[in-house]
Backbone as CSV, one residue per row, in Angstrom:
resi,resn,N_x,N_y,N_z,CA_x,CA_y,CA_z,C_x,C_y,C_z
1,MET,5.110,-18.166,-28.051,4.085,-17.222,-28.511,3.001,-17.950,-29.305
2,GLU,1.821,-17.370,-29.285,0.697,-17.955,-29.999,0.289,-16.998,-31.107
3,HIS,0.009,-17.550,-32.306,-0.355,-16.728,-33.455,-1.875,-16.691,-33.584
4,ALA,-2.434,-15.490,-33.689,-3.892,-15.354,-33.836,-4.205,-14.184,-34.753
5,GLU,-4.893,-14.494,-35.856,-5.322,-13.468,-36.805,-4.159,-12.578,-37.238
6,GLY,-3.032,-13.226,-37.572,-1.898,-12.475,-38.087,-1.101,-11.736,-37.041
7,LYS,-1.434,-11.913,-35.751,-0.724,-11.215,-34.682,-0.128,-12.234,-33.719
8,TYR,0.993,-11.858,-33.120,1.626,-12.737,-32.143,1.178,-12.357,-30.738
9,LEU,0.790,-13.352,-29.970,0.318,-13.139,-28.610,1.290,-13.771,-27.617
10,VAL,1.436,-13.135,-26.465,2.244,-13.700,-25.390,1.317,-14.563,-24.546
11,GLN,1.512,-15.867,-24.630,0.589,-16.794,-23.975,0.511,-16.579,-22.466
12,SER,1.680,-16.415,-21.824,1.677,-16.273,-20.366,0.929,-15.026,-19.936
13,LEU,1.078,-13.937,-20.711,0.366,-12.706,-20.390,-1.132,-12.893,-20.594
14,ALA,-1.505,-13.556,-21.660,-2.921,-13.801,-21.935,-3.558,-14.627,-20.822
15,LYS,-2.817,-15.649,-20.353,-3.333,-16.487,-19.264,-3.486,-15.678,-17.974
16,GLY,-2.483,-14.819,-17.714,-2.543,-13.994,-16.513,-3.719,-13.040,-16.529
17,LEU,-3.967,-12.426,-17.674,-5.087,-11.488,-17.787,-6.424,-12.226,-17.670
18,THR,-6.479,-13.440,-18.213,-7.710,-14.238,-18.109,-8.034,-14.512,-16.640
19,ILE,-7.007,-14.847,-15.869,-7.211,-15.094,-14.440,-7.617,-13.818,-13.731
20,LEU,-6.959,-12.713,-14.053,-7.272,-11.440,-13.409,-8.710,-11.012,-13.694
21,GLU,-9.195,-11.325,-14.884,-10.560,-10.948,-15.267,-11.611,-11.703,-14.460
22,CYS,-11.232,-12.807,-13.849,-12.179,-13.558,-13.014,-12.580,-12.743,-11.783
23,PHE,-11.680,-11.858,-11.341,-11.948,-11.054,-10.152,-12.660,-9.766,-10.586
24,ASN,-13.951,-9.889,-10.920,-14.672,-8.752,-11.476,-15.328,-7.866,-10.427
25,SER,-15.056,-8.112,-9.162,-15.500,-7.202,-8.105,-14.662,-7.469,-6.865
26,ASP,-14.697,-6.540,-5.922,-13.896,-6.718,-4.712,-14.580,-7.649,-3.717
27,MET,-15.727,-8.208,-4.087,-16.411,-9.157,-3.220,-15.995,-10.600,-3.545
28,LYS,-15.265,-10.796,-4.656,-14.925,-12.141,-5.120,-13.634,-12.627,-4.491
29,GLU,-13.632,-13.891,-4.092,-12.434,-14.577,-3.633,-12.370,-15.938,-4.332
30,TYR,-11.174,-16.292,-4.809,-11.012,-17.569,-5.486,-9.800,-18.306,-4.934
31,GLY,-9.923,-19.635,-4.860,-8.782,-20.482,-4.565,-8.139,-20.936,-5.856
32,VAL,-6.942,-21.506,-5.777,-6.218,-21.932,-6.973,-6.981,-23.015,-7.725
33,THR,-7.488,-24.001,-7.005,-8.226,-25.097,-7.646,-9.466,-24.570,-8.363
34,GLU,-10.169,-23.667,-7.699,-11.378,-23.081,-8.275,-11.051,-22.301,-9.544
35,LEU,-9.987,-21.508,-9.491,-9.584,-20.726,-10.660,-9.147,-21.624,-11.809
36,ALA,-8.431,-22.685,-11.471,-7.969,-23.608,-12.509,-9.150,-24.183,-13.285
37,GLY,-10.237,-24.476,-12.568,-11.433,-24.990,-13.228,-12.112,-23.945,-14.094
38,VAL,-12.122,-22.710,-13.622,-12.778,-21.624,-14.359,-12.044,-21.316,-15.663
39,VAL,-10.707,-21.254,-15.608,-9.929,-20.859,-16.799,-9.416,-22.061,-17.585
40,ASN,-9.716,-23.278,-17.076,-9.325,-24.510,-17.763,-7.816,-24.586,-17.974
41,GLN,-7.076,-24.359,-16.876,-5.624,-24.451,-16.905,-5.158,-25.342,-15.753
42,PRO,-3.971,-25.955,-15.871,-3.450,-26.780,-14.771,-3.256,-25.946,-13.505
43,GLU,-3.461,-26.566,-12.362,-3.309,-25.853,-11.093,-1.905,-25.278,-10.932
44,SER,-0.898,-26.009,-11.402,0.481,-25.532,-11.276,0.690,-24.233,-12.052
45,THR,0.083,-24.146,-13.233,0.187,-22.921,-14.043,-0.519,-21.773,-13.353
46,VAL,-1.726,-22.044,-12.858,-2.500,-21.010,-12.177,-1.771,-20.532,-10.922
47,GLN,-1.153,-21.451,-10.186,-0.425,-21.076,-8.970,0.739,-20.148,-9.288
48,ARG,1.481,-20.417,-10.363,2.602,-19.549,-10.754,2.111,-18.154,-11.134
49,ILE,1.005,-18.110,-11.852,0.454,-16.818,-12.265,-0.047,-16.044,-11.049
50,ILE,-0.733,-16.747,-10.148,-1.224,-16.121,-8.916,-0.058,-15.589,-8.094
51,ASN,1.012,-16.372,-7.987,2.197,-15.932,-7.240,2.761,-14.646,-7.826
52,THR,2.781,-14.567,-9.159,3.295,-13.375,-9.836,2.397,-12.176,-9.591
53,LEU,1.096,-12.379,-9.685,0.151,-11.278,-9.474,0.194,-10.788,-8.031
54,GLU,0.404,-11.710,-7.101,0.527,-11.327,-5.695,1.832,-10.558,-5.472
55,TYR,2.922,-11.031,-6.083,4.227,-10.376,-5.954,4.180,-8.952,-6.503
56,LYS,3.453,-8.776,-7.612,3.348,-7.451,-8.230,2.327,-6.550,-7.542
57,GLY,1.620,-7.098,-6.571,0.698,-6.270,-5.802,-0.712,-6.190,-6.337
58,TYR,-1.094,-7.094,-7.268,-2.434,-7.037,-7.840,-3.444,-7.879,-7.063
59,LEU,-2.943,-8.899,-6.367,-3.818,-9.764,-5.584,-3.287,-9.889,-4.160
60,LEU,-4.199,-10.182,-3.234,-3.844,-10.455,-1.849,-4.461,-11.797,-1.452
61,GLN,-3.757,-12.533,-0.613,-4.321,-13.794,-0.123,-4.955,-13.586,1.242
62,ASN,-6.180,-14.083,1.375,-6.851,-14.075,2.666,-6.273,-15.226,3.486
63,PRO,-5.560,-14.923,4.579,-4.892,-15.987,5.340,-5.847,-16.986,5.983
64,LYS,-7.093,-16.596,6.174,-8.054,-17.497,6.808,-8.615,-18.509,5.813
65,THR,-8.947,-18.030,4.620,-9.550,-18.915,3.624,-8.532,-19.458,2.629
66,LYS,-7.334,-18.843,2.588,-6.271,-19.178,1.625,-6.676,-18.847,0.192
67,LYS,-7.757,-18.091,0.054,-8.191,-17.672,-1.274,-7.649,-16.274,-1.581
68,TYR,-7.794,-15.873,-2.837,-7.222,-14.610,-3.285,-8.312,-13.617,-3.676
69,ARG,-7.983,-12.335,-3.508,-8.895,-11.258,-3.888,-8.091,-10.097,-4.443
70,LEU,-8.788,-9.138,-5.065,-8.114,-7.964,-5.613,-7.480,-7.141,-4.495
71,SER,-6.311,-6.590,-4.759,-5.615,-5.751,-3.787,-6.137,-4.319,-3.856
72,LEU,-5.716,-3.511,-2.889,-6.088,-2.096,-2.908,-5.538,-1.409,-4.143
73,LYS,-4.368,-1.846,-4.602,-3.783,-1.261,-5.806,-4.730,-1.425,-6.989
74,MET,-5.254,-2.643,-7.170,-6.167,-2.895,-8.283,-7.476,-2.151,-8.107
75,LEU,-8.006,-2.174,-6.887,-9.291,-1.527,-6.644,-9.195,-0.020,-6.827
76,THR,-8.054,0.562,-6.456,-7.866,2.000,-6.651,-7.828,2.329,-8.129
77,ASN,-7.120,1.504,-8.907,-7.035,1.743,-10.346,-8.387,1.578,-11.019
78,LEU,-9.151,0.583,-10.576,-10.449,0.314,-11.190,-11.535,1.272,-10.726
79,GLN,-11.412,1.737,-9.461,-12.420,2.616,-8.880,-13.820,2.011,-8.949
80,VAL,-13.909,0.682,-8.760,-15.230,0.043,-8.804,-15.525,-0.732,-7.530
81,GLY,-14.561,-0.822,-6.631,-14.753,-1.663,-5.462,-15.618,-1.017,-4.407
82,GLN,-16.731,-1.645,-4.088,-17.604,-1.115,-3.045,-16.888,-1.102,-1.694
83,GLN,-16.181,-2.202,-1.407,-15.471,-2.278,-0.143,-14.326,-1.270,-0.093
84,MET,-13.637,-1.122,-1.215,-12.526,-0.176,-1.277,-13.007,1.243,-0.997
85,MET,-14.101,1.622,-1.639,-14.619,2.982,-1.463,-15.107,3.201,-0.038
86,LEU,-15.715,2.160,0.549,-16.176,2.265,1.925,-14.983,2.402,2.875
87,TRP,-13.924,1.613,2.626,-12.737,1.699,3.473,-12.093,3.074,3.381
88,GLN,-11.972,3.608,2.167,-11.383,4.935,2.008,-12.227,6.003,2.715
89,GLU,-13.537,5.829,2.651,-14.436,6.781,3.316,-14.227,6.760,4.819
90,LYS,-14.096,5.560,5.380,-13.879,5.451,6.823,-12.461,5.887,7.204
91,ALA,-11.481,5.556,6.356,-10.100,5.956,6.629,-9.972,7.475,6.625
92,LYS,-10.724,8.133,5.758,-10.659,9.593,5.635,-10.993,10.273,6.967
93,LYS,-11.929,9.707,7.718,-12.308,10.291,9.002,-11.129,10.257,9.972
94,HIS,-10.358,9.184,9.917,-9.195,9.073,10.797,-8.065,9.990,10.329
95,LEU,-7.921,10.144,9.017,-6.931,11.081,8.488,-7.273,12.504,8.919
96,ALA,-8.558,12.832,8.870,-9.002,14.168,9.271,-8.741,14.398,10.754
97,TRP,-8.953,13.364,11.571,-8.675,13.479,13.008,-7.193,13.755,13.235
98,LEU,-6.339,13.022,12.530,-4.898,13.215,12.679,-4.481,14.605,12.215
99,ASN,-5.056,15.055,11.119,-4.764,16.394,10.614,-5.146,17.467,11.625
100,GLU,-6.294,17.274,12.273,-6.744,18.239,13.279,-5.824,18.236,14.499
101,LYS,-5.322,17.062,14.876,-4.447,16.966,16.041,-3.084,17.606,15.787
102,CYS,-2.527,17.359,14.591,-1.154,17.811,14.343,-1.062,19.087,13.520
103,GLY,-2.115,19.416,12.777,-2.100,20.632,11.966,-1.259,20.531,10.712
104,GLU,-0.786,19.322,10.395,0.063,19.138,9.222,-0.641,18.280,8.168
105,THR,-0.048,18.213,6.973,-0.614,17.413,5.890,-0.520,15.921,6.223
106,VAL,-1.617,15.220,6.016,-1.696,13.787,6.307,-1.991,13.044,5.012
107,ASN,-1.253,11.961,4.749,-1.361,11.237,3.482,-1.669,9.756,3.693
108,LEU,-2.360,9.173,2.728,-2.624,7.736,2.697,-2.110,7.215,1.365
109,ALA,-1.265,6.157,1.399,-0.660,5.669,0.159,-0.626,4.153,0.116
110,ILE,-0.463,3.620,-1.106,-0.291,2.189,-1.331,0.930,1.993,-2.230
111,ARG,1.436,0.761,-2.245,2.579,0.471,-3.122,2.105,0.148,-4.527
112,ASP,2.853,0.636,-5.525,2.595,0.348,-6.930,3.927,-0.048,-7.560
113,GLY,4.252,-1.343,-7.487,5.532,-1.796,-7.995,6.675,-1.228,-7.175
114,ASP,7.599,-0.525,-7.841,8.742,0.067,-7.143,8.503,1.517,-6.737
115,LYS,7.238,1.937,-6.772,6.863,3.297,-6.391,5.693,3.247,-5.407
116,LEU,5.336,4.403,-4.882,4.133,4.516,-4.050,3.175,5.481,-4.730
117,VAL,1.898,5.318,-4.449,0.862,6.205,-4.995,0.003,6.714,-3.852
118,TYR,-0.143,8.021,-3.769,-1.049,8.593,-2.769,-2.480,8.417,-3.259
119,ILE,-3.330,7.855,-2.394,-4.728,7.657,-2.783,-5.657,8.617,-2.044
120,ASP,-5.125,9.319,-1.033,-5.929,10.318,-0.335,-5.010,11.180,0.518
121,LYS,-5.466,12.365,0.871,-4.700,13.229,1.765,-5.612,14.298,2.345
122,VAL,-5.174,14.872,3.464,-5.843,16.020,4.069,-4.762,17.083,4.243
123,ASP,-4.919,18.195,3.559,-3.883,19.226,3.548,-3.839,20.026,4.843
124,SER,-2.647,20.497,5.154,-2.461,21.417,6.271,-3.038,22.780,5.895
125,ASN,-3.434,23.537,6.904,-3.920,24.905,6.658,-2.781,25.913,6.573
126,HIS,-1.564,25.474,6.881,-0.414,26.372,6.794,-0.126,26.721,5.330
127,LEU,0.312,27.936,5.090,0.686,28.326,3.731,1.918,27.556,3.266
128,LEU,2.860,27.331,4.188,4.055,26.551,3.879,3.760,25.094,4.193
129,ARG,3.582,24.283,3.136,3.215,22.876,3.317,3.637,22.077,2.085
130,PRO,3.858,20.783,2.232,4.191,19.936,1.073,2.967,19.794,0.177
131,ASN,3.214,19.523,-1.082,2.105,19.450,-2.031,2.185,18.165,-2.852
132,PHE,2.011,17.028,-2.176,1.977,15.757,-2.889,0.652,15.653,-3.653
133,VAL,0.713,15.021,-4.827,-0.460,14.938,-5.697,-1.046,13.531,-5.650
134,VAL,-2.319,13.429,-5.304,-3.002,12.137,-5.279,-3.002,11.544,-6.688
135,GLY,-2.593,10.286,-6.787,-2.563,9.612,-8.083,-1.197,9.559,-8.731
136,LEU,-0.279,10.428,-8.318,1.070,10.402,-8.883,1.943,9.397,-8.141
137,ARG,2.999,8.929,-8.804,3.901,7.933,-8.235,5.149,8.616,-7.671
138,TYR,5.555,8.181,-6.478,6.722,8.733,-5.801,7.633,7.594,-5.347
139,PRO,8.910,7.881,-5.036,9.848,6.826,-4.651,9.456,6.140,-3.339
140,LEU,9.800,4.867,-3.251,9.572,4.102,-2.025,10.750,4.212,-1.060
141,TYR,11.950,4.075,-1.588,13.128,3.831,-0.760,13.602,5.027,0.055
142,CYS,13.215,6.245,-0.340,13.731,7.433,0.353,12.639,8.247,1.027
143,THR,11.475,7.636,1.225,10.373,8.306,1.910,9.931,7.437,3.084
144,ALA,9.497,8.078,4.153,9.046,7.318,5.324,7.849,6.445,4.973
145,ILE,6.917,6.994,4.214,5.714,6.240,3.869,6.045,5.090,2.926
146,GLY,7.034,5.312,2.052,7.463,4.254,1.143,8.116,3.106,1.890
147,LYS,8.933,3.426,2.884,9.580,2.374,3.668,8.541,1.551,4.436
148,CYS,7.493,2.210,4.906,6.424,1.471,5.586,5.762,0.475,4.637
149,LEU,5.604,0.873,3.379,4.988,-0.008,2.394,5.900,-1.176,2.025
150,LEU,7.200,-1.034,2.298,8.167,-2.097,2.020,8.435,-2.981,3.239
151,LEU,7.777,-2.705,4.339,8.098,-3.362,5.601,8.130,-4.877,5.499
152,ASP,7.113,-5.492,4.885,7.090,-6.955,4.813,7.500,-7.484,3.441
153,PHE,8.123,-6.620,2.626,8.649,-7.075,1.341,9.915,-7.889,1.621
154,PRO,10.071,-9.072,1.003,11.251,-9.911,1.270,12.553,-9.139,1.028
155,ARG,13.408,-9.121,2.039,14.651,-8.345,1.941,15.527,-8.801,0.777
156,HIS,15.578,-10.125,0.557,16.459,-10.640,-0.489,15.935,-10.345,-1.900
157,LYS,14.703,-9.863,-2.006,14.142,-9.540,-3.314,14.184,-8.041,-3.627
158,LEU,14.700,-7.243,-2.695,14.773,-5.800,-2.934,15.632,-5.468,-4.150
159,LYS,16.683,-6.258,-4.364,17.566,-5.989,-5.503,16.845,-6.207,-6.834
160,TYR,15.814,-7.036,-6.825,15.024,-7.248,-8.039,13.969,-6.148,-8.202
161,LEU,13.513,-5.609,-7.071,12.556,-4.509,-7.136,13.233,-3.236,-7.632
162,PHE,14.520,-3.088,-7.257,15.303,-1.922,-7.691,16.534,-2.406,-8.461
163,PRO,16.340,-2.957,-9.662,17.461,-3.552,-10.412,18.532,-2.550,-10.825
164,ASN,18.185,-1.290,-10.919,19.149,-0.266,-11.328,19.742,0.487,-10.146
165,GLY,19.541,-0.034,-8.950,20.058,0.624,-7.765,19.157,1.762,-7.311
166,LEU,19.626,2.512,-6.329,18.849,3.603,-5.751,19.472,4.948,-6.136
167,GLU,18.638,5.835,-6.623,19.120,7.151,-7.061,19.195,8.114,-5.876
168,LYS,20.266,8.859,-5.795,20.422,9.866,-4.745,19.755,11.146,-5.242
169,ILE,18.530,11.391,-4.780,17.761,12.512,-5.313,17.805,13.745,-4.417
170,ALA,18.432,13.611,-3.248,18.626,14.749,-2.335,19.948,14.515,-1.600
171,PRO,20.544,15.559,-1.035,21.833,15.392,-0.348,21.822,14.324,0.737
172,ASP,20.676,14.133,1.417,20.609,13.171,2.517,19.934,11.853,2.134
173,THR,19.725,11.620,0.833,19.137,10.360,0.393,20.097,9.198,0.670
174,LYS,19.565,8.123,1.241,20.367,6.915,1.463,20.225,6.023,0.229
175,ALA,21.174,6.130,-0.672,21.108,5.399,-1.939,21.873,4.086,-1.859
176,ASP,21.547,3.285,-0.863,22.248,2.029,-0.620,21.246,1.013,-0.084
177,LEU,21.170,-0.146,-0.721,20.208,-1.169,-0.306,20.456,-1.649,1.126
178,LYS,21.728,-1.696,1.532,22.040,-2.128,2.896,21.469,-1.146,3.916
179,GLU,21.554,0.140,3.608,20.980,1.154,4.493,19.464,1.037,4.532
180,LEU,18.868,0.724,3.382,17.417,0.551,3.322,16.989,-0.625,4.197
181,VAL,17.727,-1.722,4.137,17.410,-2.896,4.964,17.512,-2.545,6.442
182,LYS,18.527,-1.777,6.826,18.673,-1.351,8.222,17.465,-0.530,8.670
183,ASP,17.022,0.385,7.786,15.861,1.215,8.114,14.598,0.372,8.240
184,LEU,14.455,-0.621,7.382,13.271,-1.485,7.440,13.275,-2.328,8.714
185,ASP,14.459,-2.794,9.109,14.561,-3.568,10.349,14.214,-2.698,11.562
186,ALA,14.691,-1.447,11.552,14.380,-0.518,12.649,12.892,-0.205,12.674
187,LEU,12.315,-0.051,11.493,10.873,0.198,11.381,10.079,-0.962,11.969
188,GLY,10.546,-2.185,11.714,9.866,-3.354,12.262,9.862,-3.366,13.776
189,GLU,10.916,-2.834,14.373,11.011,-2.785,15.831,10.242,-1.606,16.410
190,ASP,10.336,-0.444,15.767,9.734,0.785,16.303,8.252,0.941,15.956
191,GLY,7.863,0.428,14.787,6.472,0.569,14.357,6.213,1.821,13.537
192,TYR,7.238,2.626,13.319,7.082,3.842,12.519,8.406,4.155,11.827
193,ALA,8.344,5.007,10.804,9.541,5.420,10.062,9.601,6.937,10.005
194,ILE,10.816,7.451,9.883,11.030,8.896,9.773,11.872,9.194,8.536
195,ASP,11.467,10.174,7.794,12.217,10.671,6.639,12.653,12.094,6.971
196,ASP,13.939,12.232,7.304,14.496,13.529,7.683,15.283,14.099,6.505
197,GLU,14.558,14.751,5.588,15.132,15.385,4.392,15.762,14.385,3.419
198,GLU,15.375,13.114,3.500,15.891,12.121,2.554,15.316,12.312,1.155
199,PHE,14.045,12.691,1.098,13.370,12.847,-0.190,13.534,14.262,-0.736
200,GLN,13.466,15.234,0.147,13.563,16.638,-0.282,14.094,17.479,0.862
201,GLN,14.985,18.391,0.562,15.531,19.261,1.589,14.420,20.084,2.239
202,GLY,14.473,20.145,3.565,13.483,20.928,4.292,12.215,20.182,4.623
203,LEU,12.084,18.931,4.125,10.850,18.154,4.353,11.091,17.057,5.383
204,TYR,10.173,16.960,6.338,10.261,15.960,7.406,8.959,15.176,7.430
205,CYS,9.066,13.849,7.432,7.859,13.005,7.423,7.952,11.898,8.469
206,ILE,6.826,11.596,9.066,6.683,10.470,9.987,5.576,9.579,9.433
207,SER,5.823,8.277,9.393,4.842,7.373,8.790,4.733,6.077,9.574
208,ALA,3.588,5.423,9.447,3.360,4.110,10.054,2.523,3.273,9.092
209,PRO,2.730,1.958,9.090,2.009,1.091,8.159,0.584,0.783,8.601
210,VAL,-0.253,0.498,7.614,-1.613,0.009,7.848,-1.594,-1.491,7.581
211,HIS,-1.996,-2.264,8.578,-1.958,-3.722,8.456,-3.348,-4.271,8.154
212,GLY,-3.390,-5.221,7.229,-4.648,-5.850,6.880,-4.752,-7.232,7.481
213,LEU,-5.318,-8.156,6.720,-5.489,-9.527,7.182,-4.126,-10.181,7.362
214,ASP,-3.980,-10.941,8.431,-2.729,-11.625,8.745,-1.577,-10.634,8.901
215,GLU,-1.897,-9.399,9.281,-0.900,-8.359,9.555,-0.082,-7.962,8.338
216,LYS,-0.552,-8.277,7.148,0.167,-7.841,5.949,-0.007,-6.333,5.765
217,VAL,1.050,-5.674,5.300,0.979,-4.236,5.053,0.184,-3.997,3.775
218,VAL,-0.892,-3.224,3.882,-1.737,-2.945,2.720,-1.684,-1.475,2.315
219,ALA,-1.241,-0.621,3.228,-1.184,0.813,2.952,-0.314,1.452,4.038
220,ALA,-0.185,2.766,3.998,0.551,3.480,5.037,0.027,4.908,5.132
221,VAL,0.197,5.491,6.303,-0.228,6.864,6.570,1.013,7.672,6.954
222,SER,1.066,8.926,6.526,2.205,9.760,6.908,1.763,11.165,7.285
223,ILE,2.588,11.790,8.108,2.488,13.220,8.407,3.660,13.885,7.704
224,SER,3.382,14.861,6.853,4.435,15.567,6.126,4.446,17.028,6.541
225,SER,5.639,17.521,6.867,5.732,18.891,7.384,7.085,19.517,7.032
226,PRO,7.129,20.829,6.889,8.432,21.482,6.815,9.206,21.164,8.092
227,LYS,10.489,20.892,7.969,11.278,20.479,9.120,11.296,21.539,10.223
228,VAL,11.130,22.807,9.846,11.206,23.891,10.834,10.083,23.805,11.857
229,ARG,9.002,23.074,11.534,7.890,22.966,12.484,7.974,21.701,13.348
230,ILE,9.006,20.897,13.156,9.192,19.688,13.959,10.184,20.001,15.081
231,THR,9.767,19.750,16.305,10.619,20.028,17.465,10.715,18.797,18.352
232,ASN,11.650,18.830,19.288,11.760,17.736,20.253,10.506,17.628,21.109
233,GLU,9.817,18.764,21.266,8.610,18.793,22.101,7.415,18.148,21.399
234,ASN,7.273,18.327,20.076,6.065,17.811,19.409,6.278,16.479,18.692
235,ARG,7.529,16.051,18.522,7.796,14.815,17.782,7.144,13.599,18.450
236,GLY,7.221,13.521,19.744,6.632,12.387,20.460,5.132,12.305,20.273
237,ASP,4.459,13.452,20.306,3.004,13.469,20.096,2.660,13.037,18.674
238,LEU,3.446,13.494,17.693,3.187,13.137,16.300,3.285,11.620,16.101
239,ILE,4.293,11.022,16.701,4.457,9.572,16.595,3.282,8.853,17.270
240,LYS,2.914,9.313,18.448,1.789,8.706,19.170,0.506,8.784,18.352
241,TRP,0.239,9.960,17.790,-1.008,10.159,17.051,-1.051,9.342,15.760
242,ILE,0.083,9.236,15.073,0.049,8.490,13.803,-0.106,6.994,14.070
243,LEU,0.460,6.501,15.172,0.274,5.093,15.524,-1.177,4.811,15.902
244,GLU,-1.804,5.757,16.589,-3.225,5.605,16.921,-4.065,5.595,15.649
245,THR,-3.709,6.449,14.713,-4.470,6.556,13.462,-4.347,5.287,12.636
246,THR,-3.126,4.786,12.464,-2.960,3.590,11.638,-3.600,2.363,12.286
247,GLN,-3.661,2.347,13.596,-4.357,1.245,14.267,-5.839,1.268,13.922
248,GLN,-6.426,2.454,13.930,-7.833,2.604,13.593,-8.101,2.273,12.117
249,VAL,-7.228,2.753,11.236,-7.402,2.492,9.802,-7.231,1.000,9.518
250,SER,-6.300,0.362,10.228,-6.110,-1.086,10.085,-7.355,-1.846,10.545
251,ASN,-7.932,-1.426,11.653,-9.143,-2.069,12.163,-10.290,-1.937,11.167
252,GLU,-10.405,-0.753,10.555,-11.460,-0.542,9.552,-11.268,-1.502,8.380
253,TYR,-10.019,-1.656,7.959,-9.729,-2.554,6.831,-10.138,-3.983,7.162
254,ARG,-9.728,-4.452,8.338,-10.028,-5.833,8.715,-11.532,-6.072,8.819
255,GLN,-12.237,-5.083,9.361,-13.679,-5.243,9.510,-14.370,-5.317,8.155
256,ILE,-13.919,-4.509,7.215,-14.584,-4.438,5.915,-14.190,-5.584,5.000
257,PHE,-12.904,-5.958,5.003,-12.414,-6.934,4.036,-12.390,-8.365,4.552
258,SER,-12.611,-8.560,5.845,-12.622,-9.920,6.367,-13.800,-10.686,5.786
259,SER,-13.521,-11.853,5.223,-14.582,-12.617,4.547,-15.555,-13.252,5.526
260,ASP,-15.161,-13.343,6.814,-16.064,-14.000,7.755,-16.898,-13.016,8.561
261,ASN,-16.879,-11.692,8.131,-17.779,-10.793,8.845,-19.182,-10.968,8.298
262,ASN,-20.157,-10.831,9.160,-21.546,-11.113,8.781,-22.350,-9.846,8.532
263,HIS,-21.604,-8.732,8.321,-22.303,-7.473,8.126,-22.417,-7.145,6.644
264,SER,-23.551,-6.623,6.261,-23.709,-6.150,4.892,-23.010,-4.810,4.759
265,LEU,-22.781,-4.390,3.510,-22.122,-3.101,3.281,-22.934,-1.965,3.873
266,SER,-24.258,-2.068,3.792,-25.098,-0.991,4.342,-24.946,-0.903,5.847
267,GLU,-24.815,-2.067,6.525,-24.627,-2.063,7.967,-23.277,-1.463,8.334
268,LEU,-22.248,-1.793,7.539,-20.919,-1.265,7.790,-20.864,0.237,7.597
269,LYS,-21.601,0.732,6.625,-21.635,2.177,6.377,-22.224,2.921,7.555
270,ARG,-23.200,2.273,8.234,-23.859,2.942,9.356,-23.027,2.868,10.627
271,SER,-22.068,1.929,10.661,-21.287,1.733,11.897,-20.221,2.797,12.057
């Protein structure tokens, strides 16, 4: 610890915040060497801090440039990212299309540590519908959309993400890490996840991940509906439509956040 003006400071936290403050807009990308020069710290120290910030979901690495930028989690919290707001605006059009096709509530979420946060949704017109609140945190492990957000999370690190185990919050909740790994492996093969009353009795959800640069999962989209409205006849269409939607939302993300695109924000807005 470092002593300053009669107060004790956590040096590692101070260094981490100093590095995070370098990313003062969603247009900035920094490499480790560049950051080390800016904050006057050894590259090894900066690399450890960057690794931690990436693990916690605050930074993302651009696989093409190997540099780092603010994640959607940070941009959502800050509400200052021009690219983030443009992406959400374009994603909303695809969410609305999916809502019109299926008639059910459609959600867009990102991971926030061991929880998920809804950042947008389009409600169903049905009186009987789920009522997730944008901005609130919900479980990852027992929701279809949460499992999509965990798709590329290292399996061997799940026990550290959920150090207290998994709580059984509904009769059909799978409160076992081994079961979660099985579901994630199946999701990797199928491309979508299903939550059949795992989170709440009577609630059925279908979700698919949104992939960003280098196919990393950056968000997920879900259809949430009372189970009574899900049938063998419409389930196939719902899966087809959500996969089409997440493909479009993923394409929008790559176009907007790719550092080698030559379009200005104004041009992207018009496209």
